[in-house]
DRENTOR-825242 format. One line per field, with one value per residue: residue number from 0; residue in one letter; x, y, z of N, C-alpha, C in turn. Coordinates in pm, whole numbers. Example, Ala and Ser with C-alpha at 12.3 -4.5 7.8 and 13.67 -1.06 7.14 Angstrom:
num <- [0,1]
residuo <- [a,s]
nc1 <- [1319,1285]
nc2 <- [-569,-225]
nc3 <- [780,708]
cac1 <- [1230,1367]
cac2 <- [-450,-106]
cac3 <- [780,714]
cc1 <- [1320,1290]
cc2 <- [-330,3]
cc3 <- [780,787]
***
This chain:
num <- [0,1,2,3,4,5,6,7,8,9,10,11,12,13,14,15,16,17,18,19,20,21,22,23,24,25,26,27,28,29,30,31,32,33,34,35,36,37,38,39,40,41,42,43,44,45,46,47,48,49,50,51,52,53,54,55,56,57,58,59,60,61,62,63,64,65,66,67,68,69,70,71,72,73,74,75,76,77,78,79,80,81,82,83,84,85,86,87,88,89,90,91,92,93,94,95,96,97,98,99,100,101,102,103,104,105,106,107,108,109,110,111,112,113,114,115,116,117,118,119,120,121,122,123,124,125,126,127,128,129,130,131,132,133,134,135,136,137,138,139,140,141,142,143,144,145,146,147,148,149,150,151,152,153,154,155,156,157,158,159,160,161,162,163,164,165,166,167,168,169,170,171,172,173,174,175,176,177,178,179,180,181,182,183,184,185,186,187,188,189,190,191,192,193,194,195,196,197,198,199,200,201,202,203,204,205,206,207,208,209,210,211,212,213,214,215,216,217,218,219,220,221,222,223,224,225,226,227,228,229,230,231,232,233,234,235,236,237,238,239,240,241,242,243,244,245,246,247,248,249,250,251,252,253,254,255,256,257,258,259,260,261,262,263,264,265,266,267,268,269,270,271,272,273,274,275,276,277,278,279,280,281,282,283,284,285,286,287,288,289,290,291,292,293,294,295,296,297,298,299,300,301,302,303,304,305,306,307,308,309,310,311,312,313,314,315,316,317,318,319,320,321,322,323,324,325,326,327,328,329,330,331,332,333,334,335,336,337,338,339,340,341,342,343,344,345,346,347,348,349,350,351,352,353,354,355,356,357,358,359,360,361,362,363,364,365,366,367,368]
residuo <- [m,r,l,w,f,a,a,l,f,a,a,v,s,l,c,f,a,a,e,e,n,s,l,t,s,l,k,d,v,f,k,d,d,f,h,i,g,a,t,v,n,r,s,q,i,y,g,r,s,p,k,a,v,s,l,l,r,e,q,f,n,s,i,t,p,e,n,v,m,k,w,s,s,i,h,p,e,p,d,e,y,n,f,e,p,a,d,k,y,a,s,i,g,a,e,n,s,m,f,v,v,g,h,t,l,i,w,h,n,q,t,p,d,w,v,f,k,n,a,d,g,s,e,v,s,r,e,e,l,l,k,r,m,k,e,h,i,f,k,a,a,g,r,y,k,g,k,v,h,g,w,d,v,v,n,e,a,i,e,d,n,g,s,l,r,n,t,k,w,r,e,i,i,g,d,d,y,i,a,k,a,f,e,y,a,h,q,a,a,p,e,a,e,l,y,y,n,d,y,n,m,y,r,g,k,k,r,k,a,a,a,e,l,a,k,k,l,q,s,k,g,i,r,i,d,g,i,g,i,q,g,h,w,g,l,s,h,p,p,s,a,e,i,q,k,s,i,d,a,f,s,n,l,g,l,k,v,m,i,t,e,l,d,l,t,v,l,p,s,a,w,e,h,r,g,a,d,i,s,q,n,y,e,l,r,n,e,i,n,p,f,p,n,g,l,p,a,n,m,h,r,k,l,a,k,r,y,k,q,l,f,v,l,f,s,r,n,s,g,k,l,s,r,i,t,f,w,g,v,h,d,g,c,s,w,r,n,n,w,p,v,r,g,r,t,d,y,p,l,l,f,n,r,n,c,k,p,k,p,a,f,e,a,v,l,e,a,g,k]
nc1 <- [4142,4118,4068,3822,3664,3678,3547,3293,3225,3219,3004,2791,2797,2723,2462,2347,2382,2222,1977,1959,1941,1706,1359,1063,766,497,287,292,243,-18,-157,-380,-576,-617,-545,-233,-139,28,76,213,451,543,825,894,751,888,1126,1322,1372,1516,1550,1303,1133,1218,1149,874,803,881,728,454,134,-48,-122,-164,-206,-43,-74,-75,-298,-498,-733,-610,-355,-382,-550,-497,-560,-827,-799,-585,-418,-233,-100,127,273,71,38,287,267,51,178,373,214,111,346,426,223,18,-266,-430,-514,-714,-695,-802,-1136,-1346,-1327,-1319,-1088,-776,-882,-888,-965,-1079,-1255,-1502,-1582,-1688,-1549,-1555,-1531,-1755,-1982,-2025,-2304,-2530,-2566,-2341,-2133,-2182,-2133,-1857,-1765,-1836,-1686,-1424,-1414,-1460,-1234,-1023,-1085,-1163,-931,-769,-891,-917,-662,-655,-788,-967,-1154,-1137,-1408,-1561,-1445,-1425,-1678,-1851,-1931,-1806,-2027,-2219,-2356,-2376,-2080,-2036,-1947,-1813,-1900,-2137,-2279,-2328,-2422,-2589,-2721,-2716,-2479,-2296,-2414,-2424,-2150,-2078,-2238,-2125,-1865,-1905,-1998,-1772,-1567,-1650,-1562,-1408,-1379,-1584,-1554,-1643,-1466,-1337,-1243,-1230,-1432,-1501,-1657,-1981,-2199,-2096,-2035,-2295,-2407,-2251,-2320,-2591,-2573,-2458,-2664,-2867,-2768,-2762,-3036,-3123,-3025,-2765,-2430,-2215,-1927,-1764,-1641,-1401,-1225,-1053,-740,-607,-482,-409,-195,-368,-624,-863,-1101,-1087,-1334,-1505,-1402,-1460,-1741,-1785,-1673,-1854,-2097,-2074,-2004,-2232,-2401,-2339,-2107,-1762,-1503,-1245,-939,-798,-525,-361,-189,-9,14,274,302,218,-98,-116,-282,-373,-159,-123,25,226,577,794,1065,1162,1089,1180,1065,812,891,998,769,574,717,867,1053,1283,1522,1501,1315,1252,1310,1095,877,880,797,536,418,446,287,33,-2,1,-229,-425,-389,-450,-721,-792,-723,-903,-1127,-1101,-1266,-1431,-1279,-1109,-875,-580,-429,-135,-52,186,525,747,866,991,860,612,312,258,478,576,314,35,195,482,808,790,866,765,676,517,481,565,825,1148,1323,1534,1434,1430,1300,1088,1024,747,683,757,572,331,365,363,99,-27,59]
nc2 <- [-2608,-2457,-2205,-2251,-2306,-2059,-1895,-2009,-1958,-1679,-1637,-1748,-1576,-1337,-1399,-1422,-1159,-1022,-1123,-1015,-746,-721,-646,-774,-731,-501,-516,-782,-921,-843,-923,-1084,-950,-659,-378,-211,111,424,779,977,1229,1526,1532,1263,1156,1263,1133,1236,1157,897,689,689,629,370,239,274,113,-132,-182,-115,-152,18,354,703,1035,1314,1593,1644,1589,1753,2025,2283,2216,2068,2229,2522,2776,2926,2848,2679,2379,2140,1850,1702,1623,1461,1268,1139,1038,854,677,561,397,220,99,-46,-215,-128,-41,237,551,839,1170,1483,1515,1710,1961,2190,2319,2419,2477,2691,3045,3150,2965,3006,3251,3508,3670,3942,3943,3895,3665,3337,3177,2912,2732,2785,2714,2443,2361,2412,2240,1991,1989,1994,1751,1567,1615,1550,1296,1157,1155,972,730,391,392,515,370,421,700,978,1140,1349,1551,1596,1727,1752,1888,1858,1853,1731,1874,1998,2126,2470,2554,2721,2570,2461,2693,2818,2621,2455,2202,1974,1959,1763,1523,1577,1585,1316,1197,1306,1205,931,917,1009,831,539,286,318,309,498,737,882,1095,1170,1336,1275,1085,910,1032,1054,1216,1302,1062,956,1146,1113,852,890,1062,889,699,857,919,660,601,757,638,700,633,531,398,359,462,672,671,902,878,1057,1047,994,891,801,848,814,620,265,140,333,369,118,129,310,175,-39,97,206,-15,-170,-54,-161,-65,-24,11,225,295,592,822,770,844,888,1117,1199,1409,1673,1855,2157,2356,2585,2747,2835,3032,3117,3176,2941,2927,3150,3126,2972,2821,2755,2608,2374,2279,2221,2100,1854,1662,1730,1625,1356,1053,930,608,520,652,547,290,339,436,211,27,142,141,-135,-211,-83,-214,-474,-441,-358,-589,-769,-676,-733,-826,-616,-391,-241,-112,24,324,501,836,942,835,818,954,1202,1321,1387,1574,1645,1746,2066,2144,2232,2449,2612,2464,2239,1891,1584,1230,1033,800,469,445,592,909,837,641,398,113,155,62,55,-38,-310,-387,-359,-558,-781,-772,-832,-1089]
nc3 <- [602,836,724,600,827,956,773,783,1051,1045,873,1020,1240,1118,1053,1307,1392,1213,1292,1547,1489,1353,1379,1527,1348,1380,1200,1125,1362,1419,1197,1153,1280,1253,1036,1076,1109,1017,1024,761,695,504,474,501,287,71,98,264,517,575,771,904,692,628,864,856,636,731,961,930,766,661,566,640,530,675,616,336,178,253,205,182,100,-140,-298,-298,-411,-607,-884,-875,-840,-655,-681,-654,-404,-287,-483,-469,-213,-243,-414,-251,-90,-283,-383,-164,-105,72,282,191,315,266,375,453,326,381,614,888,948,793,546,279,297,65,-31,80,-9,-241,-535,-475,-204,-56,109,-17,-185,-78,-293,-452,-278,-240,-500,-519,-320,-429,-665,-565,-418,-623,-781,-603,-465,-690,-846,-717,-738,-682,-583,-336,-56,144,264,485,500,620,879,1225,1294,1504,1819,2162,2329,2184,1990,1649,1506,1457,1178,882,668,766,836,589,407,558,789,635,497,558,475,202,142,181,-14,-253,-230,-251,-514,-650,-579,-584,-500,-278,81,306,559,880,1097,1420,1732,2095,2115,2307,2489,2622,2513,2271,2147,2121,1947,1718,1648,1596,1378,1187,1169,1065,810,704,706,503,286,226,181,439,566,787,1113,1252,1549,1705,1867,2055,2335,2689,2966,3159,3079,2812,3015,2970,2955,2849,2594,2494,2493,2285,2066,2055,2014,1755,1600,1628,1450,1217,1112,1016,1252,1351,1519,1515,1458,1683,1974,2278,2523,2754,2910,3148,3153,2964,2888,3016,2996,2741,2489,2647,2690,2735,2725,2843,3102,3373,3587,3486,3268,3383,3500,3300,3103,3169,3082,2906,2809,2762,2831,3151,3313,3474,3361,3106,3171,3257,3021,2857,2996,2968,2687,2644,2783,2624,2375,2440,2480,2217,2072,2175,2056,1789,1590,1540,1498,1231,1173,1323,1367,1412,1504,1355,1292,1459,1776,1726,1511,1596,1638,1893,2023,2126,2171,2373,2398,2288,2278,2428,2492,2389,2418,2266,2109,1973,1894,1934,1887,1730,1581,1710,1888,2172,2519,2516,2264,2277,2467,2330,2135,2304,2391,2154,2105]
cac1 <- [4032,4102,4005,3681,3597,3670,3442,3165,3201,3182,2869,2698,2796,2644,2320,2301,2377,2102,1860,1952,1906,1572,1251,932,688,361,192,288,181,-162,-205,-512,-665,-650,-432,-156,-100,96,71,340,460,604,965,899,700,994,1245,1426,1389,1530,1525,1158,1073,1251,1066,736,787,905,634,315,72,-147,-70,-254,-123,-61,-126,-65,-425,-596,-773,-513,-238,-418,-628,-475,-622,-941,-760,-454,-413,-98,-117,255,298,-30,71,400,211,-25,274,434,119,104,473,444,99,-44,-401,-405,-624,-714,-732,-944,-1203,-1417,-1287,-1329,-952,-693,-958,-859,-1077,-1143,-1360,-1629,-1602,-1691,-1434,-1564,-1516,-1883,-1999,-2087,-2436,-2534,-2549,-2203,-2044,-2202,-2063,-1714,-1742,-1845,-1571,-1303,-1421,-1442,-1095,-933,-1119,-1165,-794,-707,-982,-840,-532,-690,-885,-1066,-1145,-1201,-1488,-1586,-1357,-1445,-1796,-1936,-1874,-1807,-2160,-2307,-2413,-2293,-1989,-2089,-1842,-1859,-1975,-2273,-2343,-2368,-2499,-2688,-2682,-2704,-2351,-2229,-2476,-2380,-2010,-2075,-2296,-2027,-1751,-1947,-2002,-1637,-1483,-1748,-1502,-1337,-1457,-1611,-1553,-1649,-1352,-1347,-1175,-1313,-1550,-1532,-1753,-2115,-2280,-2036,-2057,-2435,-2430,-2187,-2403,-2714,-2535,-2444,-2798,-2942,-2717,-2807,-3181,-3146,-2959,-2634,-2331,-2106,-1872,-1694,-1616,-1269,-1216,-918,-682,-515,-515,-301,-156,-476,-755,-992,-1114,-1108,-1477,-1568,-1358,-1539,-1878,-1785,-1653,-1980,-2203,-2057,-2006,-2371,-2468,-2288,-1997,-1626,-1453,-1100,-873,-714,-448,-326,-66,-35,104,327,323,102,-175,-58,-376,-384,-37,-111,75,343,709,859,1210,1193,1031,1242,970,710,955,1005,634,498,809,953,1148,1341,1642,1478,1212,1308,1266,962,778,875,715,396,373,434,171,-89,-14,-37,-371,-506,-383,-529,-859,-808,-719,-1030,-1229,-1047,-1375,-1501,-1183,-1044,-745,-524,-331,-60,-36,330,609,833,844,1043,771,479,257,246,588,543,169,-14,292,608,922,769,915,679,724,386,471,634,965,1209,1364,1629,1359,1453,1182,1081,954,606,676,757,447,227,387,316,-46,-69,93]
cac2 <- [-2635,-2341,-2098,-2289,-2288,-1915,-1842,-2057,-1884,-1542,-1640,-1769,-1452,-1240,-1438,-1383,-1011,-980,-1154,-921,-614,-719,-635,-829,-618,-484,-560,-928,-968,-816,-944,-1148,-869,-532,-306,-124,223,543,894,1016,1374,1563,1493,1119,1132,1299,1053,1311,1093,756,596,682,559,229,192,271,-5,-253,-204,-76,-191,120,490,817,1155,1413,1720,1669,1572,1851,2120,2391,2163,2026,2328,2645,2889,2880,2782,2617,2248,2087,1710,1629,1550,1358,1160,1065,965,738,584,485,293,120,28,-131,-293,-81,13,381,636,979,1253,1461,1592,1828,1994,2335,2370,2400,2505,2833,3140,3179,2866,3055,3390,3551,3752,4073,3926,3860,3523,3264,3119,2767,2663,2799,2637,2302,2340,2407,2116,1877,1996,1954,1609,1491,1629,1480,1154,1099,1136,857,615,267,409,542,265,474,845,1054,1232,1466,1545,1681,1813,1747,1942,1762,1847,1659,1959,2013,2240,2578,2590,2790,2473,2451,2825,2854,2514,2398,2076,1865,1961,1635,1427,1611,1544,1170,1169,1338,1114,802,933,1030,713,440,165,351,317,637,743,1002,1088,1276,1314,1270,1004,832,1108,1003,1300,1304,927,945,1232,1050,737,944,1112,773,640,948,896,527,604,827,562,759,535,558,264,345,579,676,722,956,835,1152,1017,1009,773,755,877,789,484,161,110,432,335,0,172,372,68,-113,183,221,-148,-217,6,-227,15,-53,105,241,385,676,931,724,884,903,1216,1168,1539,1733,1948,2292,2444,2715,2825,2867,3167,3143,3146,2868,2947,3265,3103,2849,2743,2701,2507,2251,2234,2165,2032,1790,1564,1787,1553,1211,1001,841,468,502,699,445,180,383,442,73,-34,199,89,-276,-212,-46,-315,-588,-402,-361,-728,-830,-625,-744,-847,-489,-289,-274,-45,109,412,593,968,965,715,818,1069,1327,1383,1399,1708,1673,1834,2209,2166,2356,2555,2585,2432,2114,1769,1473,1097,967,690,346,454,718,1002,768,530,275,76,185,-44,52,-124,-449,-409,-379,-691,-879,-772,-899,-1231]
cac3 <- [695,923,647,582,955,982,686,837,1174,1007,816,1131,1318,1044,1066,1441,1397,1139,1375,1659,1440,1295,1477,1496,1298,1427,1097,1125,1486,1416,1059,1154,1363,1190,978,1165,1024,1070,935,701,669,376,472,476,152,-25,123,335,648,534,882,927,577,645,976,806,549,810,1071,907,639,624,582,635,511,781,564,192,109,303,101,165,31,-275,-372,-221,-477,-689,-1009,-854,-776,-638,-647,-653,-279,-268,-578,-412,-98,-294,-473,-141,-54,-391,-392,-46,-86,194,280,181,362,226,491,470,221,434,751,910,951,673,425,249,310,-64,-56,131,-49,-380,-574,-409,-60,8,135,-128,-159,-54,-420,-496,-191,-276,-627,-490,-246,-522,-756,-491,-386,-748,-823,-511,-450,-824,-895,-650,-748,-692,-516,-196,-23,237,280,592,420,704,996,1342,1273,1623,1943,2272,2390,2094,1886,1531,1512,1372,1082,761,589,820,831,453,342,650,852,537,426,583,384,66,128,164,-146,-355,-216,-308,-660,-702,-554,-537,-444,-154,204,344,705,962,1188,1522,1860,2215,2088,2427,2569,2595,2426,2138,2095,2081,1832,1602,1611,1536,1246,1099,1147,977,674,663,682,375,180,197,228,532,591,913,1199,1312,1686,1722,1995,2119,2473,2786,3044,3247,3021,2875,3069,2869,2945,2761,2458,2456,2463,2153,1968,2045,1959,1610,1540,1628,1334,1097,1061,1055,1353,1347,1613,1428,1519,1817,2043,2422,2583,2887,2974,3217,3072,2958,2819,3084,2969,2598,2463,2732,2633,2844,2718,2930,3234,3422,3669,3397,3184,3462,3534,3187,3012,3268,3027,2784,2764,2754,2919,3253,3309,3535,3265,3001,3222,3257,2882,2810,3062,2908,2550,2652,2822,2508,2269,2487,2448,2072,2026,2216,1964,1654,1495,1521,1456,1104,1159,1430,1303,1498,1442,1345,1286,1578,1865,1672,1412,1655,1658,2036,2060,2111,2179,2312,2427,2218,2363,2502,2430,2427,2381,2262,2014,2008,1854,1977,1782,1644,1519,1784,1966,2314,2592,2475,2145,2323,2539,2229,2079,2403,2389,2031,2109]
cc1 <- [4007,4033,3855,3603,3578,3558,3304,3127,3155,3040,2764,2685,2711,2495,2265,2289,2254,1978,1844,1905,1765,1467,1132,845,547,261,183,216,29,-226,-343,-616,-712,-524,-364,-99,-23,75,210,339,534,750,981,853,807,1126,1355,1451,1402,1506,1376,1088,1097,1165,920,712,799,789,487,263,-43,-84,-183,-168,-149,-127,-144,-195,-534,-618,-666,-387,-268,-473,-618,-542,-732,-901,-625,-469,-268,-109,15,281,199,-7,184,354,139,69,343,343,115,230,492,319,29,-190,-387,-530,-606,-768,-704,-1013,-1268,-1384,-1296,-1191,-881,-774,-939,-984,-1151,-1259,-1497,-1664,-1613,-1569,-1434,-1554,-1643,-1893,-2071,-2224,-2423,-2503,-2404,-2108,-2060,-2129,-1913,-1678,-1738,-1724,-1444,-1303,-1400,-1298,-1003,-963,-1119,-1027,-733,-799,-898,-705,-550,-806,-992,-1045,-1208,-1279,-1513,-1511,-1402,-1561,-1886,-1862,-1881,-1944,-2263,-2372,-2320,-2206,-2036,-1979,-1901,-1939,-2120,-2347,-2402,-2458,-2614,-2641,-2657,-2571,-2277,-2283,-2430,-2235,-2000,-2134,-2192,-1909,-1785,-1950,-1861,-1549,-1569,-1689,-1429,-1432,-1469,-1630,-1591,-1542,-1359,-1272,-1276,-1441,-1585,-1634,-1895,-2196,-2227,-2053,-2198,-2463,-2369,-2268,-2532,-2687,-2525,-2579,-2882,-2898,-2768,-2956,-3216,-3081,-2825,-2527,-2230,-2056,-1807,-1680,-1479,-1273,-1073,-866,-576,-542,-393,-276,-269,-615,-751,-999,-1142,-1256,-1548,-1527,-1440,-1682,-1886,-1765,-1784,-2088,-2194,-2062,-2149,-2453,-2422,-2170,-1862,-1583,-1302,-1054,-773,-635,-403,-191,-101,63,149,344,199,30,-113,-153,-387,-264,-19,-67,197,471,790,1011,1255,1147,1079,1143,863,767,962,867,565,586,912,1061,1214,1456,1624,1378,1275,1243,1126,851,768,785,567,338,353,311,41,-110,-55,-185,-461,-505,-444,-676,-884,-813,-848,-1144,-1186,-1155,-1451,-1409,-1114,-905,-711,-415,-268,-44,113,405,695,814,884,951,628,438,249,364,545,393,119,76,423,719,906,820,832,732,604,375,557,783,1022,1258,1471,1567,1387,1330,1196,1019,806,586,669,627,331,243,337,165,-98,-45,10]
cc2 <- [-2516,-2226,-2124,-2264,-2140,-1852,-1881,-1978,-1741,-1536,-1656,-1643,-1346,-1270,-1395,-1231,-961,-1005,-1053,-783,-606,-716,-717,-713,-619,-541,-711,-981,-952,-843,-1007,-1067,-742,-475,-223,-12,332,657,923,1165,1399,1518,1344,1086,1160,1228,1125,1256,942,656,578,607,409,166,178,143,-134,-287,-190,-124,-99,256,591,942,1256,1540,1728,1646,1665,1960,2225,2345,2131,2140,2465,2769,2840,2803,2711,2486,2203,1943,1635,1556,1437,1240,1073,981,839,633,500,370,182,35,-72,-210,-257,-42,164,459,777,1065,1399,1547,1720,1845,2145,2400,2342,2399,2654,2921,3160,3083,2921,3197,3407,3637,3888,4064,3891,3708,3455,3211,2970,2691,2668,2716,2487,2267,2325,2280,1997,1874,1948,1805,1525,1500,1544,1331,1085,1069,1007,736,489,274,441,450,311,623,890,1164,1361,1446,1645,1778,1822,1804,1836,1749,1778,1742,1962,2137,2346,2632,2671,2696,2467,2583,2853,2747,2467,2264,1964,1869,1829,1529,1451,1566,1393,1129,1190,1241,977,807,939,906,600,316,192,348,463,645,883,988,1202,1235,1315,1189,912,904,1077,1085,1301,1168,912,1026,1172,930,784,998,997,711,726,931,762,527,671,754,618,671,597,421,249,475,565,742,771,922,928,1147,1036,880,719,784,849,649,384,132,206,410,216,38,233,269,-6,-31,192,86,-201,-159,-60,-155,-44,53,106,328,464,776,896,778,913,1003,1169,1297,1587,1830,2088,2391,2581,2804,2856,3011,3201,3106,3075,2884,3060,3243,2969,2762,2680,2590,2373,2193,2163,2096,1955,1699,1615,1705,1402,1166,906,704,450,549,604,329,216,386,301,5,13,146,-58,-290,-184,-155,-448,-563,-411,-505,-801,-790,-637,-770,-722,-380,-332,-214,30,192,505,726,1006,833,705,950,1202,1396,1399,1545,1745,1753,1979,2238,2144,2476,2518,2556,2303,1994,1653,1341,1003,839,571,348,590,800,946,647,396,243,110,66,-55,-35,-271,-483,-433,-516,-799,-888,-845,-1048,-1307]
cc3 <- [786,852,628,710,987,900,737,962,1144,954,925,1214,1251,1056,1201,1452,1328,1220,1485,1613,1384,1405,1431,1452,1353,1327,1091,1248,1482,1280,1053,1230,1293,1124,1087,1079,1096,972,882,671,539,366,442,334,48,3,197,476,626,647,907,815,589,755,932,725,629,902,1035,771,599,648,570,616,622,725,413,114,163,198,75,93,-115,-359,-304,-278,-570,-814,-998,-779,-768,-589,-630,-522,-255,-362,-523,-294,-145,-352,-366,-100,-156,-396,-278,-11,44,173,292,220,308,339,457,366,273,582,766,919,819,544,396,258,179,-92,-20,83,-200,-409,-505,-257,13,22,19,-87,-129,-183,-467,-410,-216,-406,-604,-414,-341,-614,-687,-464,-512,-796,-736,-505,-587,-876,-840,-645,-769,-623,-368,-161,75,257,412,521,496,835,1102,1327,1396,1743,2053,2338,2300,1986,1765,1544,1412,1280,966,671,635,809,693,390,429,702,751,460,444,488,241,42,106,29,-255,-351,-274,-460,-719,-688,-498,-473,-313,-35,246,495,758,1068,1290,1649,1976,2196,2204,2516,2525,2496,2283,2071,2042,1955,1705,1553,1543,1396,1147,1067,1052,832,621,627,550,258,140,260,324,576,728,988,1262,1448,1706,1862,2050,2269,2564,2862,3131,3192,2872,2934,2957,2848,2851,2615,2407,2418,2323,2043,1946,1977,1807,1538,1530,1513,1204,1036,1100,1156,1346,1463,1530,1512,1661,1860,2189,2482,2721,2968,3048,3124,3078,2895,2884,3059,2821,2578,2547,2659,2740,2839,2810,3074,3286,3498,3581,3310,3257,3486,3417,3082,3095,3212,2899,2726,2757,2857,3021,3251,3366,3441,3145,3043,3220,3115,2827,2869,2998,2765,2552,2688,2702,2403,2311,2454,2297,2020,2060,2123,1818,1549,1462,1467,1327,1091,1287,1364,1404,1427,1445,1346,1412,1654,1804,1574,1466,1671,1806,2089,2033,2121,2321,2343,2358,2318,2440,2421,2481,2369,2361,2180,2058,1976,1891,1858,1690,1576,1584,1868,2114,2387,2555,2352,2186,2395,2441,2163,2175,2403,2266,2033,2212]
***
């Protein structure tokens, strides 16, 4: 009898331990509201970060690639394609029944110089660049037909003042390069959702320009399914009212709205110190990198409060928002570290560098419940 009781006690203890170690998942809490996503990097795609991969599978039901689907990764040279990392990325989504996003087809960054040049170094013609654009989109989007459920077709094409960014795409092709990209993407992957994605969309002029861009595409019969509002925000900006205005502006056009690339910096601005070496400057290090060894409790509270505020707003707009995607799985893999000055340590996500939940995680769950 004593042996039986000891075995029963051990089994019950194991059950309680398992309960204590298991986390409520974000994807379950928000399953009736929107997809909850995260970006994945090359290390995670290749399984070199097992804790992060486990966390990804446990908490998220959508993924976006950080870099492996950008032009420079897939198509670095005119006759060279490298699809292996992107294939592995797509497989992770399929194996875990996730909503898979492709990021990004046309962008002014991380596009190799050869795309815009002839063999002799001269600038290509409009016709040649359109040909190269179409070929790339058909190769990339076409390859993942049925595997990638939504594409960021054009990324960051609008300046904060509302004008079109003067990129090589625009210089050579003209303003209609955006329309052409959406046309080609629809032809290459007709079942995938097609998005425009940009940052600072809470600003009035940029919001208006993005809405006008979408309306112009719609008026020409060119399909655009949604707009991604990048959430590279802070503890006090932007105001919730401005985020709401953007959600409404895009939703009123019949578009799906997504909060993409969500992360909240807890650090002071350091733009005026770009190029500085803080490792050699003690005063500067303290000024712009105040938390090198961990985030204090009062800052954890501020981050949690801000995340809760945002997710209350998102939940209230669940009929308009289709996806919330964090730009990273945990603090250690965030691009915000070392930006815009090397040596900085930031804490912008819901999980710490050991993949453990922060108070901000619990605050988001509370907002969802």
